Kinemage of the C-alpha trace (Angstrom):
@kinemage 1
@onewidth
@group {chain A} dominant
@subgroup {mainchain}
@vectorlist {calphas} color= white
{ca met a 1} P -219.571 70.409 -0.284
{ca pro a 2} L -222.345 68.132 -1.435
{ca phe a 3} L -222.438 64.521 -0.468
{ca trp a 4} L -222.015 63.347 -3.959
{ca gln a 5} L -218.795 65.309 -4.286
{ca leu a 6} L -217.373 63.894 -1.048
{ca leu a 7} L -218.311 60.346 -2.187
{ca leu a 8} L -216.417 60.935 -5.547
{ca ile a 9} L -213.370 62.278 -3.725
{ca gly a 10} L -213.445 59.298 -1.349
{ca leu a 11} L -213.752 56.723 -4.284
{ca gly a 12} L -210.900 58.515 -6.051
{ca met a 13} L -208.668 58.324 -3.090
{ca val a 14} L -209.523 54.644 -2.683
{ca ala a 15} L -208.714 53.967 -6.336
{ca leu a 16} L -205.476 55.831 -5.984
{ca ile a 17} L -204.472 53.658 -2.976
{ca phe a 18} L -205.251 50.343 -5.125
{ca leu a 19} L -203.324 51.990 -8.074
{ca phe a 20} L -200.211 52.793 -6.152
{ca arg a 21} L -200.439 49.954 -3.631
{ca pro a 22} L -197.440 47.876 -5.136
{ca gly a 23} L -195.087 50.804 -5.240
{ca ile a 24} L -196.109 51.882 -1.718
{ca lys a 25} L -195.400 48.274 -0.671
{ca arg a 26} L -192.083 48.114 -2.346
{ca ala a 27} L -191.216 51.632 -0.761
{ca phe a 28} L -191.998 50.237 2.730
{ca glu a 29} L -189.756 47.272 2.227
{ca gln a 30} L -186.803 49.280 1.039
{ca ser a 31} L -187.151 51.836 3.811
{ca arg a 32} L -186.468 49.113 6.311
{ca lys a 33} L -183.021 48.672 4.664
{ca ala a 34} L -182.281 52.295 4.624
{ca thr a 35} L -178.995 53.684 6.118
{ca ser a 36} L -178.481 56.820 8.040
{ca asp a 37} L -176.844 58.292 4.843
{ca asp a 38} L -180.246 57.737 2.953
{ca trp a 39} L -182.181 59.329 5.748
{ca arg a 40} L -179.984 62.236 5.797
{ca gly a 41} L -180.248 62.716 1.992
{ca leu a 42} L -183.978 62.904 2.523
{ca leu a 43} L -184.175 65.052 5.584
{ca leu a 44} L -181.740 67.764 4.458
{ca pro a 45} L -183.659 68.806 1.293
{ca leu a 46} L -186.958 68.389 3.175
{ca gly a 47} L -185.735 70.683 6.110
{ca ala a 48} L -184.393 73.224 3.511
{ca val a 49} L -187.897 73.350 1.882
{ca val a 50} L -189.550 73.712 5.288
{ca leu a 51} L -187.236 76.537 6.296
{ca phe a 52} L -187.662 78.260 2.905
{ca val a 53} L -191.493 78.165 3.421
{ca ile a 54} L -191.085 79.596 6.943
{ca val a 55} L -188.946 82.546 5.563
{ca ile a 56} L -191.368 83.261 2.713
{ca ile a 57} L -194.334 83.323 5.295
{ca ala a 58} L -192.422 85.546 7.728
{ca met a 59} L -191.495 88.037 4.782
{ca ala a 60} L -195.269 88.173 3.699
{ca arg a 61} L -196.246 89.278 7.177
{ca his a 62} L -194.108 92.358 7.129
């Protein structure tokens, strides 16, 4: 990949960080107040998606 493309990608990522920084800060503050039910509500669907992807990959190999 040429240097100018890497530079543009890097600048784009920095711009996105500055764009989403207030929301990221708020999310970190709220995550400190999260209860176990909140984390369970996040981890169960995430685990289901990971398991689904593993099953799909396993089926594609056969």
